[in-house]
N, C-alpha and C positions, 0 to 999 in steps of 0.2 A: 469214483462212482458215476454211473451214464445217468445223465440227465436227460437225455432224449425221450425216451418211453413218460415219465410223466410229464414232461411239456409238451409231448402229443397229444395225452390225454386232455390237457387243459385245454390245447387251442381245438382240439374235436369238440370238446363239452362247448366252448363259448360259441363255437358256429354253429351247432346243433341249438342253442339258446336264442341266438340271434335269427335263425332261419325264418322265413315268413309261416306264418298259420294259415287253416282255413277260415274265414269269416265265420264269427259265431255271432250268428241270430237266436234271441232266445224263442222258447216254443211259448205258447200261449201259457202264460204262468196266472193259476187262479187269483182272485181276490180275497183275501179272507173273507169267511161269511159275515163278523159281525163288522165288516165296511162296504159291503153290498148294497148296503142301503143309504148309501151317502149318494150323493147329487154328481154329476159328472163333474161339477167345476172344484166341489171337496176334493174329487177324485185327483185332478190336473195339480190342486194346490198341493196335495198332499205330494205327488211324485215331481214338483218343483223343489220342495222345501227338502227333499230323501237327497235329492243330486245337485242342489245348490251349494251346500258345503264342501264338495271336491272341485267345484269351478267349474261345472255344466253350466250352462246357457241356456236358455229356453225361449222357443216360439210358438206361439198358438197356430199350426197349419188350419185347421178344423175343427171341427167337433168330436172328441173323445181322439187327437192326434197332435202329438205334440213334435216340433224338431228339436233335439237336443244337440251342443257343441259344445265339444271339450277342446280346449287349446293350452298345447305345453311349447314353449319353444318356437321351432320352426313347424311343427307339426300340430294339426286339428282332425277332428274328426264328427259328422255329424251324422246324428241317428233318429228313426222313424221311433216314435213309441205311441201304440195304437192302444185305446183302454175303451173298458167300458165296464158296468159294474160287476160283472164277474171275469174280466180276463183281462191281462194288459200281455202287450210281445215289444220287445224290442229289436229292429231292423237296421242293417247297413244304409246309409243314404249317402255319404259321399266322404271324401279325407283328403288332405292335403299332406304331402311329404311323407305318406306311411304303405309306400311301397305295395300297393296293390296291384295284384296282377290276377287277373281272374277274379278264383274264390279265394284267393290267397292275400294276407295284407301282415303287416308288421304285428308283432307279438302284442306291443304293448295296447295294440286297439281292442284286442280281446279281454287285454286286464283290466282296460278300463269300463267295459260293457260289463263285465261280471262285478266289476263293483257297484256299478249303479242299479244294476239288477238286484242283489243283496241289499243296499240302500233303499231302493223302491221296496222290495218286500217289509222291510222290518219297518218300515213309514208305514205302510197301509196296515200291518198289524197292529199298528197303535191307535188306529181310528176306532172308533164306537158309534155304535149302531144311534 
């Protein structure tokens, strides 16, 4: 039995899976209508509560601007979270050991940001007027 073809397919799949990806910044996401009457302080608290269970650490940079850092092993990423009562967005700030090269970065970064974005969406949807 010739094992070279299945082995080659596995190697190619691993190389593709581990290759750098374009940095994902979220577009402006709408804050749910029922949460739009919340103060910026309450929205900030909800964003922090959304990311904390996954290990994101937050620092207030300014009113409506949080820096969120996720660190795992020797890797870390910091993102800007800019928000108001209508929208929020997540953008790349910096990283360590994630092989950033121009617009490309290790695929884990995008996974972390996507999870954070989903968690924020869920948390904001739970806020009531």
